[in-house]
mmCIF file of the N, C-alpha and C atoms, coordinates in Angstrom:
data_MODEL
# 
_entry.id   MODEL 
# 
loop_
_atom_site.group_PDB 
_atom_site.id 
_atom_site.type_symbol 
_atom_site.label_atom_id 
_atom_site.label_alt_id 
_atom_site.label_comp_id 
_atom_site.label_asym_id 
_atom_site.label_entity_id 
_atom_site.label_seq_id 
_atom_site.pdbx_PDB_ins_code 
_atom_site.Cartn_x 
_atom_site.Cartn_y 
_atom_site.Cartn_z 
_atom_site.occupancy 
_atom_site.B_iso_or_equiv 
_atom_site.pdbx_formal_charge 
_atom_site.auth_seq_id 
_atom_site.auth_comp_id 
_atom_site.auth_asym_id 
_atom_site.auth_atom_id 
_atom_site.pdbx_PDB_model_num 
ATOM 1   N N  . UNK A 1 1  ? 131.301 160.350 124.179 1.00 0.00 ? 1  UNK A N  1 
ATOM 2   C CA . UNK A 1 1  ? 132.396 160.236 123.234 1.00 0.00 ? 1  UNK A CA 1 
ATOM 3   C C  . UNK A 1 1  ? 132.383 158.818 122.662 1.00 0.00 ? 1  UNK A C  1 
ATOM 4   N N  . UNK A 1 2  ? 132.536 158.719 121.362 1.00 0.00 ? 2  UNK A N  1 
ATOM 5   C CA . UNK A 1 2  ? 132.604 157.424 120.695 1.00 0.00 ? 2  UNK A CA 1 
ATOM 6   C C  . UNK A 1 2  ? 133.946 157.267 119.992 1.00 0.00 ? 2  UNK A C  1 
ATOM 7   N N  . UNK A 1 3  ? 134.417 156.034 119.966 1.00 0.00 ? 3  UNK A N  1 
ATOM 8   C CA . UNK A 1 3  ? 135.701 155.729 119.329 1.00 0.00 ? 3  UNK A CA 1 
ATOM 9   C C  . UNK A 1 3  ? 135.466 155.354 117.872 1.00 0.00 ? 3  UNK A C  1 
ATOM 10  N N  . UNK A 1 4  ? 136.163 156.054 116.994 1.00 0.00 ? 4  UNK A N  1 
ATOM 11  C CA . UNK A 1 4  ? 136.087 155.784 115.558 1.00 0.00 ? 4  UNK A CA 1 
ATOM 12  C C  . UNK A 1 4  ? 137.205 154.842 115.125 1.00 0.00 ? 4  UNK A C  1 
ATOM 13  N N  . UNK A 1 5  ? 138.389 154.995 115.762 1.00 0.00 ? 5  UNK A N  1 
ATOM 14  C CA . UNK A 1 5  ? 139.569 154.210 115.397 1.00 0.00 ? 5  UNK A CA 1 
ATOM 15  C C  . UNK A 1 5  ? 140.424 154.007 116.645 1.00 0.00 ? 5  UNK A C  1 
ATOM 16  N N  . UNK A 1 6  ? 141.116 152.874 116.718 1.00 0.00 ? 6  UNK A N  1 
ATOM 17  C CA . UNK A 1 6  ? 142.015 152.551 117.828 1.00 0.00 ? 6  UNK A CA 1 
ATOM 18  C C  . UNK A 1 6  ? 143.292 151.985 117.225 1.00 0.00 ? 6  UNK A C  1 
ATOM 19  N N  . UNK A 1 7  ? 144.450 152.402 117.754 1.00 0.00 ? 7  UNK A N  1 
ATOM 20  C CA . UNK A 1 7  ? 145.721 151.839 117.294 1.00 0.00 ? 7  UNK A CA 1 
ATOM 21  C C  . UNK A 1 7  ? 146.774 151.958 118.392 1.00 0.00 ? 7  UNK A C  1 
ATOM 22  N N  . UNK A 1 8  ? 147.851 151.194 118.208 1.00 0.00 ? 8  UNK A N  1 
ATOM 23  C CA . UNK A 1 8  ? 148.977 151.169 119.139 1.00 0.00 ? 8  UNK A CA 1 
ATOM 24  C C  . UNK A 1 8  ? 150.214 151.672 118.409 1.00 0.00 ? 8  UNK A C  1 
ATOM 25  N N  . UNK A 1 9  ? 151.010 152.454 119.131 1.00 0.00 ? 9  UNK A N  1 
ATOM 26  C CA . UNK A 1 9  ? 152.252 152.971 118.548 1.00 0.00 ? 9  UNK A CA 1 
ATOM 27  C C  . UNK A 1 9  ? 153.175 153.406 119.682 1.00 0.00 ? 9  UNK A C  1 
ATOM 28  N N  . UNK A 1 10 ? 154.438 152.962 119.628 1.00 0.00 ? 10 UNK A N  1 
ATOM 29  C CA . UNK A 1 10 ? 155.457 153.390 120.598 1.00 0.00 ? 10 UNK A CA 1 
ATOM 30  C C  . UNK A 1 10 ? 154.989 153.264 122.045 1.00 0.00 ? 10 UNK A C  1 
ATOM 31  N N  . UNK A 1 11 ? 154.513 152.083 122.420 1.00 0.00 ? 11 UNK A N  1 
ATOM 32  C CA . UNK A 1 11 ? 154.077 151.799 123.795 1.00 0.00 ? 11 UNK A CA 1 
ATOM 33  C C  . UNK A 1 11 ? 152.955 152.718 124.276 1.00 0.00 ? 11 UNK A C  1 
ATOM 34  N N  . UNK A 1 12 ? 152.126 153.144 123.342 1.00 0.00 ? 12 UNK A N  1 
ATOM 35  C CA . UNK A 1 12 ? 150.955 153.954 123.668 1.00 0.00 ? 12 UNK A CA 1 
ATOM 36  C C  . UNK A 1 12 ? 149.742 153.386 122.937 1.00 0.00 ? 12 UNK A C  1 
ATOM 37  N N  . UNK A 1 13 ? 148.566 153.630 123.498 1.00 0.00 ? 13 UNK A N  1 
ATOM 38  C CA . UNK A 1 13 ? 147.317 153.300 122.832 1.00 0.00 ? 13 UNK A CA 1 
ATOM 39  C C  . UNK A 1 13 ? 146.647 154.617 122.455 1.00 0.00 ? 13 UNK A C  1 
ATOM 40  N N  . UNK A 1 14 ? 146.216 154.696 121.225 1.00 0.00 ? 14 UNK A N  1 
ATOM 41  C CA . UNK A 1 14 ? 145.584 155.905 120.697 1.00 0.00 ? 14 UNK A CA 1 
ATOM 42  C C  . UNK A 1 14 ? 144.152 155.602 120.304 1.00 0.00 ? 14 UNK A C  1 
ATOM 43  N N  . UNK A 1 15 ? 143.294 156.615 120.439 1.00 0.00 ? 15 UNK A N  1 
ATOM 44  C CA . UNK A 1 15 ? 141.955 156.524 119.869 1.00 0.00 ? 15 UNK A CA 1 
ATOM 45  C C  . UNK A 1 15 ? 141.671 157.807 119.103 1.00 0.00 ? 15 UNK A C  1 
ATOM 46  N N  . UNK A 1 16 ? 140.880 157.662 118.058 1.00 0.00 ? 16 UNK A N  1 
ATOM 47  C CA . UNK A 1 16 ? 140.343 158.794 117.323 1.00 0.00 ? 16 UNK A CA 1 
ATOM 48  C C  . UNK A 1 16 ? 138.849 158.780 117.593 1.00 0.00 ? 16 UNK A C  1 
ATOM 49  N N  . UNK A 1 17 ? 138.319 159.880 118.100 1.00 0.00 ? 17 UNK A N  1 
ATOM 50  C CA . UNK A 1 17 ? 136.903 159.947 118.429 1.00 0.00 ? 17 UNK A CA 1 
ATOM 51  C C  . UNK A 1 17 ? 136.091 160.399 117.218 1.00 0.00 ? 17 UNK A C  1 
ATOM 52  N N  . UNK A 1 18 ? 134.809 160.184 117.291 1.00 0.00 ? 18 UNK A N  1 
ATOM 53  C CA . UNK A 1 18 ? 133.929 160.632 116.213 1.00 0.00 ? 18 UNK A CA 1 
ATOM 54  C C  . UNK A 1 18 ? 133.897 162.156 116.131 1.00 0.00 ? 18 UNK A C  1 
ATOM 55  N N  . UNK A 1 19 ? 134.336 162.835 117.191 1.00 0.00 ? 19 UNK A N  1 
ATOM 56  C CA . UNK A 1 19 ? 134.443 164.298 117.179 1.00 0.00 ? 19 UNK A CA 1 
ATOM 57  C C  . UNK A 1 19 ? 135.748 164.773 116.550 1.00 0.00 ? 19 UNK A C  1 
ATOM 58  N N  . UNK A 1 20 ? 136.618 163.826 116.158 1.00 0.00 ? 20 UNK A N  1 
ATOM 59  C CA . UNK A 1 20 ? 137.879 164.173 115.513 1.00 0.00 ? 20 UNK A CA 1 
ATOM 60  C C  . UNK A 1 20 ? 139.043 164.390 116.464 1.00 0.00 ? 20 UNK A C  1 
ATOM 61  N N  . UNK A 1 21 ? 138.883 164.086 117.749 1.00 0.00 ? 21 UNK A N  1 
ATOM 62  C CA . UNK A 1 21 ? 139.973 164.236 118.720 1.00 0.00 ? 21 UNK A CA 1 
ATOM 63  C C  . UNK A 1 21 ? 140.825 162.974 118.754 1.00 0.00 ? 21 UNK A C  1 
ATOM 64  N N  . UNK A 1 22 ? 142.143 163.143 118.744 1.00 0.00 ? 22 UNK A N  1 
ATOM 65  C CA . UNK A 1 22 ? 143.065 162.037 118.942 1.00 0.00 ? 22 UNK A CA 1 
ATOM 66  C C  . UNK A 1 22 ? 143.557 162.093 120.383 1.00 0.00 ? 22 UNK A C  1 
ATOM 67  N N  . UNK A 1 23 ? 143.319 161.008 121.119 1.00 0.00 ? 23 UNK A N  1 
ATOM 68  C CA . UNK A 1 23 ? 143.705 160.911 122.525 1.00 0.00 ? 23 UNK A CA 1 
ATOM 69  C C  . UNK A 1 23 ? 144.582 159.680 122.699 1.00 0.00 ? 23 UNK A C  1 
ATOM 70  N N  . UNK A 1 24 ? 145.418 159.697 123.741 1.00 0.00 ? 24 UNK A N  1 
ATOM 71  C CA . UNK A 1 24 ? 146.307 158.559 123.965 1.00 0.00 ? 24 UNK A CA 1 
ATOM 72  C C  . UNK A 1 24 ? 146.529 158.345 125.453 1.00 0.00 ? 24 UNK A C  1 
ATOM 73  N N  . UNK A 1 25 ? 147.024 157.138 125.755 1.00 0.00 ? 25 UNK A N  1 
ATOM 74  C CA . UNK A 1 25 ? 147.480 156.778 127.100 1.00 0.00 ? 25 UNK A CA 1 
ATOM 75  C C  . UNK A 1 25 ? 148.716 155.894 126.950 1.00 0.00 ? 25 UNK A C  1 
ATOM 76  N N  . UNK A 1 26 ? 149.560 155.961 127.928 1.00 0.00 ? 26 UNK A N  1 
ATOM 77  C CA . UNK A 1 26 ? 150.727 155.088 127.968 1.00 0.00 ? 26 UNK A CA 1 
ATOM 78  C C  . UNK A 1 26 ? 150.300 153.669 128.316 1.00 0.00 ? 26 UNK A C  1 
ATOM 79  N N  . UNK A 1 27 ? 150.916 152.692 127.674 1.00 0.00 ? 27 UNK A N  1 
ATOM 80  C CA . UNK A 1 27 ? 150.651 151.295 128.015 1.00 0.00 ? 27 UNK A CA 1 
ATOM 81  C C  . UNK A 1 27 ? 151.291 150.901 129.343 1.00 0.00 ? 27 UNK A C  1 
ATOM 82  N N  . UNK A 1 28 ? 152.088 151.791 129.928 1.00 0.00 ? 28 UNK A N  1 
ATOM 83  C CA . UNK A 1 28 ? 152.622 151.513 131.271 1.00 0.00 ? 28 UNK A CA 1 
ATOM 84  C C  . UNK A 1 28 ? 151.487 151.391 132.282 1.00 0.00 ? 28 UNK A C  1 
ATOM 85  N N  . UNK A 1 29 ? 150.339 152.013 132.005 1.00 0.00 ? 29 UNK A N  1 
ATOM 86  C CA . UNK A 1 29 ? 149.168 151.860 132.868 1.00 0.00 ? 29 UNK A CA 1 
ATOM 87  C C  . UNK A 1 29 ? 148.555 150.471 132.730 1.00 0.00 ? 29 UNK A C  1 
ATOM 88  N N  . UNK A 1 30 ? 148.839 149.794 131.615 1.00 0.00 ? 30 UNK A N  1 
ATOM 89  C CA . UNK A 1 30 ? 148.188 148.524 131.271 1.00 0.00 ? 30 UNK A CA 1 
ATOM 90  C C  . UNK A 1 30 ? 149.230 147.478 130.875 1.00 0.00 ? 30 UNK A C  1 
ATOM 91  N N  . UNK A 1 31 ? 149.926 146.880 131.856 1.00 0.00 ? 31 UNK A N  1 
ATOM 92  C CA . UNK A 1 31 ? 151.012 145.944 131.541 1.00 0.00 ? 31 UNK A CA 1 
ATOM 93  C C  . UNK A 1 31 ? 150.576 144.758 130.671 1.00 0.00 ? 31 UNK A C  1 
ATOM 94  N N  . UNK A 1 32 ? 149.336 144.289 130.832 1.00 0.00 ? 32 UNK A N  1 
ATOM 95  C CA . UNK A 1 32 ? 148.891 143.159 130.000 1.00 0.00 ? 32 UNK A CA 1 
ATOM 96  C C  . UNK A 1 32 ? 148.860 143.559 128.526 1.00 0.00 ? 32 UNK A C  1 
ATOM 97  N N  . UNK A 1 33 ? 148.437 144.773 128.249 1.00 0.00 ? 33 UNK A N  1 
ATOM 98  C CA . UNK A 1 33 ? 148.457 145.246 126.861 1.00 0.00 ? 33 UNK A CA 1 
ATOM 99  C C  . UNK A 1 33 ? 149.873 145.547 126.395 1.00 0.00 ? 33 UNK A C  1 
ATOM 100 N N  . UNK A 1 34 ? 150.684 146.087 127.288 1.00 0.00 ? 34 UNK A N  1 
ATOM 101 C CA . UNK A 1 34 ? 152.074 146.396 126.947 1.00 0.00 ? 34 UNK A CA 1 
ATOM 102 C C  . UNK A 1 34 ? 152.809 145.154 126.465 1.00 0.00 ? 34 UNK A C  1 
ATOM 103 N N  . UNK A 1 35 ? 152.571 144.034 127.133 1.00 0.00 ? 35 UNK A N  1 
ATOM 104 C CA . UNK A 1 35 ? 153.292 142.800 126.821 1.00 0.00 ? 35 UNK A CA 1 
ATOM 105 C C  . UNK A 1 35 ? 152.524 141.867 125.880 1.00 0.00 ? 35 UNK A C  1 
ATOM 106 N N  . UNK A 1 36 ? 151.360 142.278 125.433 1.00 0.00 ? 36 UNK A N  1 
ATOM 107 C CA . UNK A 1 36 ? 150.542 141.443 124.549 1.00 0.00 ? 36 UNK A CA 1 
ATOM 108 C C  . UNK A 1 36 ? 151.101 141.448 123.124 1.00 0.00 ? 36 UNK A C  1 
ATOM 109 N N  . UNK A 1 37 ? 150.788 140.406 122.400 1.00 0.00 ? 37 UNK A N  1 
ATOM 110 C CA . UNK A 1 37 ? 151.175 140.344 120.981 1.00 0.00 ? 37 UNK A CA 1 
ATOM 111 C C  . UNK A 1 37 ? 150.249 141.255 120.172 1.00 0.00 ? 37 UNK A C  1 
ATOM 112 N N  . UNK A 1 38 ? 150.655 141.549 118.954 1.00 0.00 ? 38 UNK A N  1 
ATOM 113 C CA . UNK A 1 38 ? 149.813 142.353 118.065 1.00 0.00 ? 38 UNK A CA 1 
ATOM 114 C C  . UNK A 1 38 ? 148.457 141.688 117.862 1.00 0.00 ? 38 UNK A C  1 
ATOM 115 N N  . UNK A 1 39 ? 148.454 140.362 117.674 1.00 0.00 ? 39 UNK A N  1 
ATOM 116 C CA . UNK A 1 39 ? 147.184 139.672 117.436 1.00 0.00 ? 39 UNK A CA 1 
ATOM 117 C C  . UNK A 1 39 ? 146.281 139.725 118.676 1.00 0.00 ? 39 UNK A C  1 
ATOM 118 N N  . UNK A 1 40 ? 146.848 139.658 119.863 1.00 0.00 ? 40 UNK A N  1 
ATOM 119 C CA . UNK A 1 40 ? 146.040 139.792 121.080 1.00 0.00 ? 40 UNK A CA 1 
ATOM 120 C C  . UNK A 1 40 ? 145.465 141.206 121.203 1.00 0.00 ? 40 UNK A C  1 
ATOM 121 N N  . UNK A 1 41 ? 146.254 142.202 120.860 1.00 0.00 ? 41 UNK A N  1 
ATOM 122 C CA . UNK A 1 41 ? 145.789 143.593 120.931 1.00 0.00 ? 41 UNK A CA 1 
ATOM 123 C C  . UNK A 1 41 ? 144.665 143.867 119.946 1.00 0.00 ? 41 UNK A C  1 
ATOM 124 N N  . UNK A 1 42 ? 144.645 143.158 118.837 1.00 0.00 ? 42 UNK A N  1 
ATOM 125 C CA . UNK A 1 42 ? 143.635 143.379 117.804 1.00 0.00 ? 42 UNK A CA 1 
ATOM 126 C C  . UNK A 1 42 ? 142.269 142.804 118.181 1.00 0.00 ? 42 UNK A C  1 
ATOM 127 N N  . UNK A 1 43 ? 142.218 141.948 119.194 1.00 0.00 ? 43 UNK A N  1 
ATOM 128 C CA . UNK A 1 43 ? 140.968 141.282 119.587 1.00 0.00 ? 43 UNK A CA 1 
ATOM 129 C C  . UNK A 1 43 ? 140.292 142.059 120.720 1.00 0.00 ? 43 UNK A C  1 
ATOM 130 N N  . UNK A 1 44 ? 139.613 143.131 120.358 1.00 0.00 ? 44 UNK A N  1 
ATOM 131 C CA . UNK A 1 44 ? 138.939 143.966 121.348 1.00 0.00 ? 44 UNK A CA 1 
ATOM 132 C C  . UNK A 1 44 ? 137.520 144.258 120.906 1.00 0.00 ? 44 UNK A C  1 
ATOM 133 N N  . UNK A 1 45 ? 136.727 144.695 121.857 1.00 0.00 ? 45 UNK A N  1 
ATOM 134 C CA . UNK A 1 45 ? 135.374 145.162 121.559 1.00 0.00 ? 45 UNK A CA 1 
ATOM 135 C C  . UNK A 1 45 ? 135.206 146.517 122.238 1.00 0.00 ? 45 UNK A C  1 
ATOM 136 N N  . UNK A 1 46 ? 134.350 147.343 121.642 1.00 0.00 ? 46 UNK A N  1 
ATOM 137 C CA . UNK A 1 46 ? 134.098 148.677 122.168 1.00 0.00 ? 46 UNK A CA 1 
ATOM 138 C C  . UNK A 1 46 ? 132.605 148.827 122.396 1.00 0.00 ? 46 UNK A C  1 
ATOM 139 N N  . UNK A 1 47 ? 132.247 149.349 123.570 1.00 0.00 ? 47 UNK A N  1 
ATOM 140 C CA . UNK A 1 47 ? 130.864 149.729 123.821 1.00 0.00 ? 47 UNK A CA 1 
ATOM 141 C C  . UNK A 1 47 ? 130.854 151.120 124.451 1.00 0.00 ? 47 UNK A C  1 
ATOM 142 N N  . UNK A 1 48 ? 129.725 151.570 124.909 1.00 0.00 ? 48 UNK A N  1 
ATOM 143 C CA . UNK A 1 48 ? 129.603 152.926 125.444 1.00 0.00 ? 48 UNK A CA 1 
ATOM 144 C C  . UNK A 1 48 ? 130.482 153.165 126.668 1.00 0.00 ? 48 UNK A C  1 
ATOM 145 N N  . UNK A 1 49 ? 130.814 152.120 127.397 1.00 0.00 ? 49 UNK A N  1 
ATOM 146 C CA . UNK A 1 49 ? 131.603 152.261 128.623 1.00 0.00 ? 49 UNK A CA 1 
ATOM 147 C C  . UNK A 1 49 ? 133.108 152.189 128.388 1.00 0.00 ? 49 UNK A C  1 
ATOM 148 N N  . UNK A 1 50 ? 133.525 151.411 127.390 1.00 0.00 ? 50 UNK A N  1 
ATOM 149 C CA . UNK A 1 50 ? 134.960 151.297 127.212 1.00 0.00 ? 50 UNK A CA 1 
ATOM 150 C C  . UNK A 1 50 ? 135.375 150.258 126.202 1.00 0.00 ? 50 UNK A C  1 
ATOM 151 N N  . UNK A 1 51 ? 136.648 149.895 126.309 1.00 0.00 ? 51 UNK A N  1 
ATOM 152 C CA . UNK A 1 51 ? 137.282 148.946 125.402 1.00 0.00 ? 51 UNK A CA 1 
ATOM 153 C C  . UNK A 1 51 ? 137.629 147.702 126.209 1.00 0.00 ? 51 UNK A C  1 
ATOM 154 N N  . UNK A 1 52 ? 137.330 146.532 125.644 1.00 0.00 ? 52 UNK A N  1 
ATOM 155 C CA . UNK A 1 52 ? 137.527 145.269 126.357 1.00 0.00 ? 52 UNK A CA 1 
ATOM 156 C C  . UNK A 1 52 ? 138.359 144.317 125.514 1.00 0.00 ? 52 UNK A C  1 
ATOM 157 N N  . UNK A 1 53 ? 139.394 143.733 126.142 1.00 0.00 ? 53 UNK A N  1 
ATOM 158 C CA . UNK A 1 53 ? 140.190 142.655 125.568 1.00 0.00 ? 53 UNK A CA 1 
ATOM 159 C C  . UNK A 1 53 ? 139.893 141.405 126.387 1.00 0.00 ? 53 UNK A C  1 
ATOM 160 N N  . UNK A 1 54 ? 138.978 140.617 125.918 1.00 0.00 ? 54 UNK A N  1 
ATOM 161 C CA . UNK A 1 54 ? 138.523 139.437 126.666 1.00 0.00 ? 54 UNK A CA 1 
ATOM 162 C C  . UNK A 1 54 ? 139.675 138.481 126.951 1.00 0.00 ? 54 UNK A C  1 
ATOM 163 N N  . UNK A 1 55 ? 140.451 138.168 125.934 1.00 0.00 ? 55 UNK A N  1 
ATOM 164 C CA . UNK A 1 55 ? 141.563 137.215 126.074 1.00 0.00 ? 55 UNK A CA 1 
ATOM 165 C C  . UNK A 1 55 ? 142.579 137.670 127.118 1.00 0.00 ? 55 UNK A C  1 
ATOM 166 N N  . UNK A 1 56 ? 142.779 138.976 127.233 1.00 0.00 ? 56 UNK A N  1 
ATOM 167 C CA . UNK A 1 56 ? 143.761 139.532 128.173 1.00 0.00 ? 56 UNK A CA 1 
ATOM 168 C C  . UNK A 1 56 ? 143.131 139.916 129.519 1.00 0.00 ? 56 UNK A C  1 
ATOM 169 N N  . UNK A 1 57 ? 141.814 139.837 129.607 1.00 0.00 ? 57 UNK A N  1 
ATOM 170 C CA . UNK A 1 57 ? 141.080 140.275 130.794 1.00 0.00 ? 57 UNK A CA 1 
ATOM 171 C C  . UNK A 1 57 ? 141.462 141.716 131.151 1.00 0.00 ? 57 UNK A C  1 
ATOM 172 N N  . UNK A 1 58 ? 141.383 142.581 130.150 1.00 0.00 ? 58 UNK A N  1 
ATOM 173 C CA . UNK A 1 58 ? 141.764 143.993 130.308 1.00 0.00 ? 58 UNK A CA 1 
ATOM 174 C C  . UNK A 1 58 ? 140.624 144.881 129.823 1.00 0.00 ? 58 UNK A C  1 
ATOM 175 N N  . UNK A 1 59 ? 140.384 145.952 130.574 1.00 0.00 ? 59 UNK A N  1 
ATOM 176 C CA . UNK A 1 59 ? 139.368 146.934 130.225 1.00 0.00 ? 59 UNK A CA 1 
ATOM 177 C C  . UNK A 1 59 ? 139.953 148.333 130.369 1.00 0.00 ? 59 UNK A C  1 
ATOM 178 N N  . UNK A 1 60 ? 139.578 149.225 129.446 1.00 0.00 ? 60 UNK A N  1 
ATOM 179 C CA . UNK A 1 60 ? 139.960 150.631 129.551 1.00 0.00 ? 60 UNK A CA 1 
ATOM 180 C C  . UNK A 1 60 ? 138.688 151.446 129.338 1.00 0.00 ? 60 UNK A C  1 
ATOM 181 N N  . UNK A 1 61 ? 138.394 152.322 130.275 1.00 0.00 ? 61 UNK A N  1 
ATOM 182 C CA . UNK A 1 61 ? 137.227 153.173 130.094 1.00 0.00 ? 61 UNK A CA 1 
ATOM 183 C C  . UNK A 1 61 ? 137.530 154.248 129.055 1.00 0.00 ? 61 UNK A C  1 
ATOM 184 N N  . UNK A 1 62 ? 136.516 154.619 128.311 1.00 0.00 ? 62 UNK A N  1 
ATOM 185 C CA . UNK A 1 62 ? 136.682 155.666 127.304 1.00 0.00 ? 62 UNK A CA 1 
ATOM 186 C C  . UNK A 1 62 ? 137.032 156.989 127.990 1.00 0.00 ? 62 UNK A C  1 
ATOM 187 N N  . UNK A 1 63 ? 136.393 157.270 129.102 1.00 0.00 ? 63 UNK A N  1 
ATOM 188 C CA . UNK A 1 63 ? 136.642 158.545 129.793 1.00 0.00 ? 63 UNK A CA 1 
ATOM 189 C C  . UNK A 1 63 ? 138.072 158.665 130.300 1.00 0.00 ? 63 UNK A C  1 
ATOM 190 N N  . UNK A 1 64 ? 138.757 157.540 130.547 1.00 0.00 ? 64 UNK A N  1 
ATOM 191 C CA . UNK A 1 64 ? 140.133 157.614 131.059 1.00 0.00 ? 64 UNK A CA 1 
ATOM 192 C C  . UNK A 1 64 ? 141.094 158.240 130.046 1.00 0.00 ? 64 UNK A C  1 
ATOM 193 N N  . UNK A 1 65 ? 140.724 158.267 128.779 1.00 0.00 ? 65 UNK A N  1 
ATOM 194 C CA . UNK A 1 65 ? 141.570 158.916 127.775 1.00 0.00 ? 65 UNK A CA 1 
ATOM 195 C C  . UNK A 1 65 ? 141.586 160.436 127.945 1.00 0.00 ? 65 UNK A C  1 
ATOM 196 N N  . UNK A 1 66 ? 140.670 160.965 128.737 1.00 0.00 ? 66 UNK A N  1 
ATOM 197 C CA . UNK A 1 66 ? 140.631 162.411 128.965 1.00 0.00 ? 66 UNK A CA 1 
ATOM 198 C C  . UNK A 1 66 ? 141.197 162.804 130.334 1.00 0.00 ? 66 UNK A C  1 
ATOM 199 N N  . UNK A 1 67 ? 141.777 161.854 131.060 1.00 0.00 ? 67 UNK A N  1 
ATOM 200 C CA . UNK A 1 67 ? 142.416 162.174 132.341 1.00 0.00 ? 67 UNK A CA 1 
ATOM 201 C C  . UNK A 1 67 ? 143.603 163.100 132.101 1.00 0.00 ? 67 UNK A C  1 
ATOM 202 N N  . UNK A 1 68 ? 143.991 163.832 133.130 1.00 0.00 ? 68 UNK A N  1 
ATOM 203 C CA . UNK A 1 68 ? 145.067 164.816 133.020 1.00 0.00 ? 68 UNK A CA 1 
ATOM 204 C C  . UNK A 1 68 ? 146.448 164.213 132.785 1.00 0.00 ? 68 UNK A C  1 
ATOM 205 N N  . UNK A 1 69 ? 146.686 162.994 133.242 1.00 0.00 ? 69 UNK A N  1 
ATOM 206 C CA . UNK A 1 69 ? 148.031 162.415 133.185 1.00 0.00 ? 69 UNK A CA 1 
ATOM 207 C C  . UNK A 1 69 ? 148.033 161.115 132.377 1.00 0.00 ? 69 UNK A C  1 
ATOM 208 N N  . UNK A 1 70 ? 148.175 161.190 131.046 1.00 0.00 ? 70 UNK A N  1 
ATOM 209 C CA . UNK A 1 70 ? 148.147 159.970 130.248 1.00 0.00 ? 70 UNK A CA 1 
ATOM 210 C C  . UNK A 1 70 ? 149.405 159.110 130.399 1.00 0.00 ? 70 UNK A C  1 
ATOM 211 N N  . UNK A 1 71 ? 150.476 159.689 130.946 1.00 0.00 ? 71 UNK A N  1 
ATOM 212 C CA . UNK A 1 71 ? 151.748 158.978 131.087 1.00 0.00 ? 71 UNK A CA 1 
ATOM 213 C C  . UNK A 1 71 ? 152.118 158.922 132.566 1.00 0.00 ? 71 UNK A C  1 
ATOM 214 N N  . UNK A 1 72 ? 152.227 157.710 133.141 1.00 0.00 ? 72 UNK A N  1 
ATOM 215 C CA . UNK A 1 72 ? 152.610 157.627 134.557 1.00 0.00 ? 72 UNK A CA 1 
ATOM 216 C C  . UNK A 1 72 ? 154.054 158.065 134.764 1.00 0.00 ? 72 UNK A C  1 
ATOM 217 N N  . UNK A 1 73 ? 154.276 158.632 135.890 1.00 0.00 ? 73 UNK A N  1 
ATOM 218 C CA . UNK A 1 73 ? 155.660 159.038 136.246 1.00 0.00 ? 73 UNK A CA 1 
ATOM 219 C C  . UNK A 1 73 ? 156.221 158.064 137.254 1.00 0.00 ? 73 UNK A C  1 
ATOM 220 N N  . UNK A 1 74 ? 157.505 157.877 137.206 1.00 0.00 ? 74 UNK A N  1 
ATOM 221 C CA . UNK A 1 74 ? 158.204 157.015 138.155 1.00 0.00 ? 74 UNK A CA 1 
ATOM 222 C C  . UNK A 1 74 ? 157.685 155.578 138.148 1.00 0.00 ? 74 UNK A C  1 
ATOM 223 N N  . UNK A 1 75 ? 157.280 155.085 136.975 1.00 0.00 ? 75 UNK A N  1 
ATOM 224 C CA . UNK A 1 75 ? 156.842 153.718 136.834 1.00 0.00 ? 75 UNK A CA 1 
ATOM 225 C C  . UNK A 1 75 ? 157.876 152.992 135.989 1.00 0.00 ? 75 UNK A C  1 
ATOM 226 N N  . UNK A 1 76 ? 158.435 151.945 136.536 1.00 0.00 ? 76 UNK A N  1 
ATOM 227 C CA . UNK A 1 76 ? 159.446 151.174 135.805 1.00 0.00 ? 76 UNK A CA 1 
ATOM 228 C C  . UNK A 1 76 ? 158.768 150.211 134.835 1.00 0.00 ? 76 UNK A C  1 
ATOM 229 N N  . UNK A 1 77 ? 159.402 150.013 133.701 1.00 0.00 ? 77 UNK A N  1 
ATOM 230 C CA . UNK A 1 77 ? 158.923 149.000 132.761 1.00 0.00 ? 77 UNK A CA 1 
ATOM 231 C C  . UNK A 1 77 ? 159.230 147.624 133.334 1.00 0.00 ? 77 UNK A C  1 
ATOM 232 N N  . UNK A 1 78 ? 158.248 146.760 133.291 1.00 0.00 ? 78 UNK A N  1 
ATOM 233 C CA . UNK A 1 78 ? 158.441 145.409 133.816 1.00 0.00 ? 78 UNK A CA 1 
ATOM 234 C C  . UNK A 1 78 ? 158.852 144.472 132.721 1.00 0.00 ? 78 UNK A C  1 
# 
């Protein structure tokens, strides 16, 4: 799976794949991204393994967007 587009909306991260699938995950899984500024979120790189935010020291695997539970339960916002 390859990422064609990435964006943030309503405390979620979305990707559009080259196959045309839109997938998302809650930023509650990634507090550094949740609390990052827009400019920090825009500084990422994508390779075959995942998405990397060097400045935030955060990585998200591409395959994790296909996990069964994109939204954690019983997780408090920090």
